[in-house]
N, C-alpha and C positions, 0 to 999 in steps of 0.2 A: 604613611613615611616608608620612604626606605628602611629594610633590613640595616645598612648598615648606621643610616640615622639614629635607628633607635638604641643599639649597642653604641652607639657612643654617649646614648645620652643618657646612658642607664652604666654604663662606665663612671660617667661626669657628677652620678648625683650623691650629696652632703647631705649629712641633719645634725641638725646642731637645736640649741634653744630657739625660740621665738622671740625675738626681740621687738621690744616696744614699737621702732620705726616700719615696722616690718606688718604691723597689725591691722591698715588699709588693705594691703594687698592680700594680706591670708582672709582678708574677709571676702573681699570682693573673688578670690578665686575659689572659696566656700559658696558663695552664692548662687555663682556661674556652674559649677560644677550638676549642685542638686539640681537648677534649675533646666543641664541638660540632659542632664538622669532620665528628669522628670518629660522632658519634653516640652517646658513652659514655652511662649513664646520670644520671652523678655526675660533669659534665665536671670541676667546681672539683678534683679529685681526680684528675684523671687528670698521669700520670708520677710520678703517688705523692712519694716520697722526693728525687727527683733534682730537683738544681737546676740547671737554662742561666742563669738569669737574674744571682739575686748569680753566681756565675763569672764569666761572660764581664764581666761590668758590675767586677769584681777585678782582670779580664785587664787591661784594657787601659778605663777611664773615657771616657777619648777619644772613642774608635769605638763610644760607647751612648747610644742617640738614642730620644727619648720623643713620643710625639703627644698634645698639649693640647686639647682643646676646654673654653672657661670656664674653664682654670684646673685642668681634672681631668684627670689621664694617662686617655687611652683607648688606648696604643697603645703601641708599643717593637720599634725593631730593631737588630742589631747586627751588625757587622762584623769582620773576625778579616783578618788581616798574615802569611801565610805564605812573607816574602819575593817570591817573583816571578807569589806565585800568591795570589789572594785572595778572600775569600768571605763572602757575610754569612746572619745567620741567628740564630736564629729572628723573623723578621716574624709577628705579630700585632695583631689591633685585636680591639675590645669586640665583641661576636658583634651588637649592635643595632646598628653603625654599620658595618657591615659595607657595599660599594658603594657608597661616599660620597667615594671618594678619596683615604680617610687612607693605604692602602699606598702610592699613589704619593710623597705626601709625605712620607710614611717611607722612599722608595730615594733621595731628593735627600744627605741628610747622608753616607749610606753611598759613594754613587757616587764622592761628594764626597773621601770616603778614600784610595779607588784611586788617582783620581786625584793625592792628597799621596804615597802611597807608592810609586807606579808599579807597578803590579803587571803583568804581562804578558798571563795569565791569571783571569779569574773566574771564579767559580761558585756554587751554588747547589742545597740540591735541593729538592723540590716533590713537591706530588701528581700522581702522574702522569694520574689520573683527572681532572682538575682543569680543564676550559679558562680558565675568569676567573685560574686561576694561571699558567698559562703563558701566554696570552696577555700579562698582567700586565710579567713578566719579559721577554716577547719585545721591548715598549718600549721597554725598555733593551739592548737588541740582544743577548740571552742567548738561547741553541734549547735544545730540549729533545737529548739524547744518547743515551744508554744508560741502564738500566734502572740503581738502585741496589739492594740488599737488606738489610735489618739482620736480623742471627741473630743466633741465641744457641745455649747449648748446657749441657749439666750441664754443669758440674766433677767431673773424677775426677782422682782421686792422680798429679801427676805426677810422672817422675823428676827427677831436678835436671841440669840444661844446664850442660855445661863452657863456661866462657866467659862467664858473664853474670852484666854486674855489676849492681847499681841504682847510677842516677846519685843517690840520695837519702843512698844511704851514701856518697859520696866527700866527699872535703873541700874545703874551699872554694878551698884551692887546687889541685886536682886541675878542680874543674866548670870551668874555662875549655880546658882542652882536650880535654874531653870535648863539652862544645859544637862545639868547633873538628871535631873528628870525625864528629858526628851533621851537624853542616851537608856535610860532603865528601861524606858517607852520600847525603840526600838531593838534592843537586847531582847527584851521580851517576842520580838515577832521575825529575830533571827540572831543566833549566837553572835554579840561583836560591834552587829551594825549599829554606825555614828556617825549620826547628821549634822555631828557640830561644827563639820567644812563648811555645808550647804547654811547653815543659817545665821554662822558668822559672813559671809559671804555675798548673802542678799540684804544684811543690814548692813555693813562695811560700805557695799559699793549702790545701796539705795534702790534695787532692786522691786524690793515688795517688802511683803509682810512674812511672820512664822504663826501660824495660827498653836496657841496649845490651850488644850482641853481641860480643867480642873474635871480628878473623877469624885467621887462621896469621901474616898480619903486621902492619903499624901500623893500619890500615885495621878499621872498625867490617862484620862480616856484617851487622847490622839492628839498628833500634832500635824499639821500640813505647810510646807517650804513654799509659798507661792510667790511668782513674781509678774509686777503687774504692770503693763501696758510698756509704749517707746523707750526703747534701748535696754528692753527686759530681756530673758528668751521667750514673754512672751508676746511682746507686740505693741500696735497701738488696737487700742478698746479689746483686749486681753485681758485674763486673770488664767494666768498660766498656775497650777497646783504640781512642782514640779517633782515633790514628794508627801505623800500622804502617809500616814499608817494608823490605826484605833489598837489599842492591848487588847490581844487574843481572851481570849474566851466565850461562855455563855454565852456573854448579852454583845459580842463584837458587834452582829450585824445591824444593831440599835443605835452602838457607837459609830460606827460606819454613818448611819444615815446622818448622826447630828453634827460628822465631821463638814460631810460635804454641804450641810443647810447653811453651815462657818464659813465653807468655801465661798459662797453665796452671796454672804452676807457681807465678808468682806469685798467681792468683786461688787457688791453696789456702796460698799461705803467709797470704793473708789472711784465712783460713776464710771464702771466698764461694763460694756453691752454683753461681752461670751465669755463663759470660762470654757477652756481648757487642759485635759487631763486623761492623763494614758491610764492604763492599766491592764494586766498580761491574762489573756485566756485561761490560763490554766486557776486563775481565780476565780471562780465561776457566778460566787454567790454577790459580788464584789461588782462584776462585770454586767449581772441582770439588774442588780439596783438602780444602776449609772443609767441603762436603757428607760427603766422606770420611773426614770426623773427626766427625761427627754434629752440625757446623750447621745449625738449620732459620732458613729464613728468615718473620720475624715482621711485618715491619712490610716495604713497597717502596715505593719513588717513583720519579723518575727525577732525575736531576741535569742541570742546565741553561747552558752554558758562552761564554765571552764571550771571543775569535772563538769561532766554529763550528767548531772544532776541539778532539781527544783530551784534551793535555796532558798530565797520568800516566795515563789509562786507557785502556789499549791493553795486547794478551795479551801484551806480555811483561815486565807490570808487573808487581811482585807485594809491592802494596801496599794496606793497611787504611784506611778511613777513608769519611765519607760528609756529611758539608757539613750534614747539620744546622744 
């Protein structure tokens, strides 16, 4: 593309809220952008029946942004508020407009969201082999740390897990207390971490289920927010653990094994054949235990953090997530 054309396109970019009528176009760009970057034969079919754009827009329309050129959507980005933690993505731009500064335009409103939410630890997932991605995010203070493995395994018939409760089966009167217990668990993992938004969005949109593992006392031993099947972030025949964590302490490894079994039980109950889960490789024992259970990596990237600190990605943490 001639440099004069690039200049005129970059100068005419505007960014604002992603509107509901533009979701189909944003979804198309999201798929084509990832598929093109990864070199798949039919990029427009990448991610199949999984949906990242509509689900994240519905979870918080005020944190979904579109870049437009001459009134046409050419890219989008999404911010997520997990209490003290904030992350963003997917950030995607129409491939024929790559390298013209549109990604930087889409970074500004998400950084403003983090300021408004007062998140203390920020992050993202990106391609570890892409210098341009790493450099873009470094400009905003993010720094690459450990790799994150997106893993999958075929679901085996799983025995029931004692003390497993599903958030969706609780009454309206019981759910506030369940959220309180969930928040207490996540705050024990990282100060201020809260998955309320994900739990409620999963329930409200019918995307899957949240598993709650009761402990021997009044606390929770673990929780997992799971997306199930087509139309969610999982896709056809997949149960995707978007976030999972267990209470820290001497028996955390055993609690983690129990949580993994509970996730597989949910997949079996939903008639889903594959279980997907991401884990940061700084969580060494969690990763080893998942490998021992038959999980294998199908996609690998790097998480970038602001500030350059581990957050809850360290060897004592038994957490499942990937910040995609």
